[in-house]
C-alpha positions in Angstrom: 0.2 0.0 0.0 1.2 3.4 -0.8 2.4 5.7 2.1 1.4 9.6 2.9 3.0 12.3 4.8 1.3 13.0 7.8 1.5 16.9 6.8 4.7 18.4 8.0 5.8 15.7 10.8 8.1 13.3 8.5 5.9 10.5 9.5 4.9 8.4 6.9 1.8 6.5 7.1 -1.1 4.3 4.6 -3.9 6.5 3.6 -6.0 4.5 6.0 -5.8 2.6 9.6 -7.2 0.0 12.4 -8.6 2.0 14.9 -8.1 -0.6 17.4 -10.9 0.4 20.2 -13.7 -1.7 18.5 -11.7 -5.1 19.5 -11.5 -3.7 23.1 -13.3 -4.6 25.6 -16.2 -1.4 25.5 -17.2 -3.3 21.9 -16.2 -6.7 20.7 -14.0 -7.5 23.4 -12.3 -10.3 21.6 -9.5 -12.6 23.4 -6.5 -11.3 23.4 -5.0 -14.0 20.6 -7.9 -13.5 18.5 -7.5 -9.8 18.7 -4.0 -9.6 17.8 -4.4 -11.8 14.7 -6.9 -9.0 13.3 -4.2 -6.3 14.0 -1.4 -8.5 12.6 -3.4 -9.2 9.6 -4.3 -5.4 8.8 -0.2 -5.3 9.3 0.2 -8.4 6.8 -2.4 -6.6 4.4 -0.3 -3.5 3.8 -2.0 -1.2 6.7 1.0 0.3 8.8 -0.9 2.6 11.1 -2.5 1.9 14.6 -4.6 4.0 17.0 -5.5 3.5 20.2 -5.5 5.1 23.4 -4.7 4.8 27.1 -8.5 4.4 27.2 -9.2 1.7 25.4 -6.8 -0.5 27.3 -6.0 -2.6 24.0 -2.3 -2.1 24.3 -2.1 -6.0 25.1 -3.7 -6.8 21.5 -0.9 -4.8 19.4 2.1 -5.7 21.4 1.3 -9.3 20.9 0.0 -8.7 17.4 3.6 -7.8 16.4 5.7 -10.2 18.8 6.1 -13.9 17.1 2.5 -15.3 15.9 1.9 -18.8 16.2 0.3 -20.8 13.5 -3.1 -19.9 12.7 -5.9 -22.7 11.6 -8.9 -21.3 9.3 -9.8 -19.4 6.4 -7.6 -16.9 7.9 -4.4 -19.2 9.1 -0.9 -18.7 8.7 2.1 -20.8 8.8 3.3 -18.5 11.6 4.7 -14.7 11.9 7.8 -13.6 12.6 7.9 -10.4 15.2 7.8 -7.5 13.2 10.8 -5.2 14.0 9.0 -2.1 15.6 12.1 0.4 16.1 12.1 3.7 14.8 14.7 2.8 12.7 12.6 0.2 10.5 11.0 2.4 7.3 8.4 -0.4 7.2 7.7 -0.4 11.1 3.9 -0.2 12.0 3.3 3.7 12.8 1.1 4.1 16.0 -0.9 6.6 17.8 -1.9 6.9 21.4 -3.9 9.5 23.8 -4.9 10.0 27.0 -7.1 11.6 28.3 -5.7 13.3 31.5 -5.0 16.9 32.2 -2.0 17.3 34.8 1.4 17.4 33.5 2.2 14.1 35.7 -1.0 12.1 34.7 0.3 12.6 30.9 3.9 11.8 32.0 2.8 8.2 33.8 0.0 8.1 30.7 3.2 8.0 28.3 5.8 5.9 30.2 2.6 3.1 30.7 2.1 2.7 26.9 5.6 2.5 25.8 6.1 -0.2 28.7 3.2 -2.0 27.2 4.1 -1.7 24.1 7.8 -2.8 24.8 9.0 0.7 23.3 11.1 3.1 23.6 9.7 5.6 21.4 6.3 6.6 19.8 5.3 7.9 16.9 2.0 10.4 17.5 0.6 11.0 21.1 -2.9 13.3 21.9 -5.0 14.7 23.8 -7.9 12.6 24.2 -11.1 13.9 23.1 -10.2 17.6 23.8 -13.4 19.8 24.4 -14.8 23.4 24.0 -13.1 26.0 26.5 -12.1 25.6 28.9 -11.1 22.2 28.4 -7.6 23.3 26.2 -6.3 25.6 29.3 -7.8 23.1 31.7 -5.2 20.5 30.2 -2.3 22.6 29.7 -0.1 20.9 32.2 -0.7 17.2 30.0 0.0 19.5 27.0 3.4 21.1 27.9 4.3 17.3 29.3 3.7 16.0 25.5 5.3 19.2 24.4 8.4 18.1 26.9 8.6 14.4 25.7 8.6 15.3 22.0 11.6 17.3 22.5 13.1 14.6 24.4 12.9 12.8 21.0 10.3 10.2 22.6 7.4 10.9 20.8 7.5 12.2 17.4 4.8 14.0 17.0 1.9 15.8 19.3 -1.3 17.3 18.9 -5.0 16.4 19.8 -8.3 14.0 19.1 -11.6 15.9 19.0 -15.4 16.0 17.9 -15.5 19.7 18.3 -15.2 22.1 15.3 -14.0 24.9 17.7 -11.0 22.9 18.7 -9.8 22.1 14.9 -10.3 26.0 14.4 -7.8 26.7 17.4 -5.3 24.5 16.6 -4.6 26.3 13.1 -2.6 29.1 15.5 -0.8 26.7 17.8 2.3 25.9 16.5 3.4 23.1 18.8 0.5 20.8 17.4 1.4 18.5 14.7 -1.7 16.5 14.6 -5.4 17.0 14.5 -7.6 14.3 14.6 -10.5 15.0 14.3 -14.2 13.4 13.8 -15.7 14.1 10.3 -18.4 12.4 8.2 -20.7 13.2 5.1 -23.9 13.6 7.8 -22.5 15.1 10.2 -23.2 12.5 13.0 -21.6 13.3 16.2 -19.6 16.6 15.5 -20.0 19.7 18.0 -19.8 23.3 18.1 -19.1 24.8 21.5 -22.5 23.5 23.4 -24.6 22.4 20.3 -23.9 20.4 17.3 -21.9 21.4 14.2 -22.3 20.7 10.5 -19.8 18.2 8.4 -19.4 21.7 6.2 -17.8 23.4 9.3 -15.4 20.9 10.3 -14.4 20.8 6.7 -13.5 24.1 6.3 -11.6 23.9 10.3 -9.7 20.9 8.5 -9.0 22.4 5.3 -7.1 25.4 7.6 -4.9 22.9 9.5 -3.6 21.3 6.1 -2.9 24.3 5.1 -1.3 25.2 8.0 1.0 22.3 7.5 -0.5 19.6 10.6 -0.9 15.9 9.9 -4.5 15.5 9.9 -6.2 11.8 9.8 -10.1 11.2 10.4 -12.3 9.4 12.4 -15.5 8.2 12.5 -16.0 8.0 8.3 -18.9 5.9 8.6 -20.5 7.7 12.3 -19.9 4.8 14.7 -21.2 2.0 12.0 -24.1 3.8 11.0 -23.5 5.2 7.2 -21.8 1.8 6.9 -24.0 0.8 4.4 -22.9 3.9 2.1 -19.6 2.7 2.3 -17.9 4.1 -0.7 -19.6 7.4 -0.5 -18.6 7.8 3.5 -15.0 7.1 1.9 -14.4 9.3 -0.8 -16.4 12.3 1.0 -13.3 12.4 3.6 -10.7 11.6 1.4 -12.1 13.9 -1.2 -11.3 16.8 1.6 -7.7 16.2 1.8 -7.2 14.3 4.7 -3.6 12.3 4.8 -5.4 9.2 6.6 -8.7 8.0 7.4 -8.6 5.6 10.8 -11.8 2.6 10.7 -12.6 0.7 13.6 -12.6 -2.7 12.2 -13.3 -6.0 13.9 -13.3 -8.6 11.3 -10.6 -9.8 8.7 -13.4 -9.4 5.5 -13.5 -5.5 6.7 -10.1 -5.3 6.5 -9.7 -6.8 3.3 -12.5 -4.1 1.9 -10.7 -1.2 3.4 -7.4 -2.4 2.1 -8.9 -2.7 -1.5 -10.5 0.7 -1.3 -7.1 2.4 -0.4 -5.8 0.5 -3.8 -8.4 1.6 -5.6 -9.3 -2.8 -6.3 -12.6 -2.2 -4.6 -15.3 -2.8 -7.3 -17.5 0.4 -7.7 -20.5 -1.4 -6.8 -19.9 -2.5 -3.7 -22.3 -2.7 -0.4 -21.4 -4.1 2.4 -23.4 -6.7 4.2 -24.8 -4.7 7.4 -27.4 -7.2 8.6 -25.4 -8.6 11.3 -25.1 -5.3 13.2 -27.1 -4.0 15.7 -27.2 -0.1 17.1 -25.7 -0.1 20.4 -24.6 2.9 23.1 -21.0 2.9 23.7 -21.2 3.3 28.1 -17.6 5.4 27.7 -19.3 8.2 25.6 -22.8 8.0 26.7 -24.0 11.4 29.1 -27.3 10.1 30.0 -29.1 13.1 28.6 -31.8 10.4 26.9 -32.2 12.5 23.5 -32.3 9.0 22.2 -35.0 7.7 24.2 -37.1 10.7 23.1 -36.5 10.0 20.0 -36.8 6.6 19.0 -39.9 5.6 17.1 -40.2 2.3 18.6 -39.7 2.8 22.3 -36.3 0.4 22.0 -34.1 2.5 24.5 -34.7 3.0 27.9 -32.2 4.3 30.5 -30.4 2.2 32.8 -29.9 1.5 36.3 -26.3 3.4 36.1 -27.6 6.3 34.1 -26.7 5.0 30.7 -28.8 4.3 27.7 -29.4 0.8 26.6 -31.0 -0.7 23.9 -33.5 -3.3 23.7 -32.7 -5.6 20.4 -35.5 -7.5 20.3 -37.4 -4.3 19.9 -34.9 -2.4 18.1 -35.7 -1.8 14.3 -31.9 -0.7 13.2 -33.6 2.5 11.6 -30.8 4.4 12.9 -33.0 7.1 14.0 -31.7 8.2 17.2 -27.9 8.2 16.0 -28.1 11.5 14.4 -29.5 13.6 17.8 -26.8 11.6 20.0 -24.8 14.9 20.9 -21.6 12.9 22.2 -21.7 10.1 19.2 -22.5 7.6 21.6 -24.5 5.4 19.0 -22.7 3.5 17.3 -23.5 0.0 15.0 -21.5 -3.2 15.1 
């Protein structure tokens, strides 16, 4: 698979990457070996860009994936795979991005050290402030941001920046010289995009993204499929985000076939009439994102969503029609389909 420069960072990435959140405990919760096989399969298919986070608790999958893998039986079997050289001197290494929700210098420092230790690395290409929100969140996390700058100066992190669902944060990063990377939520339907305390539009986010690209930032997009809700419009969703000029698109996947199709799209070999089978997918609420506002409950036309005892919305799959009406009204992109 071809490589592209991630803005002015000097980092080469593939035009698509694997978001490892999907295989972790908040979504598919795959056994370690099975999840590691998926990550390694993405690498074997040419994908060289992988996104994780402290919060996801998926470091063990990545470490296992790039260690020596035993022989696997079955449709996607292999005769055993040697360990991958993940050192910074290997130009074919997997580029790994991680991120942290913490706010203080000491918390961020601990998160960086945890990441390096669990991945058995002495260097990581990208580390971000995770899910930066509207003011005053940026100022509130100044300690963590200073830590990232210091670790980059020490050569332990290659590039630093933010992940966000907020248009205003992306706009702000245009004028932050120390910010190398912006990882925004973007999809053609505007699902999950925020602006201040309310919703934003895809057009507004697209304009902010172009500003970051023009400023030399490395930009890779998340949620091109709107948490799976747009996966039935496969090519339209991916083509839209690529058309904005982003350097890469990070996609969460939990099946070998999904990795194959994404690689084919990136390589230009996916049939023009391809439509994925989404009959097995179900509407779900990500408990890590849901804020218990009840908007989805009020919108559901079939009464399939209720509030759980823990204050998090829950879907009754015996009643759910998988119509997707709930997803656009969720203010925090907590409604996913997988």
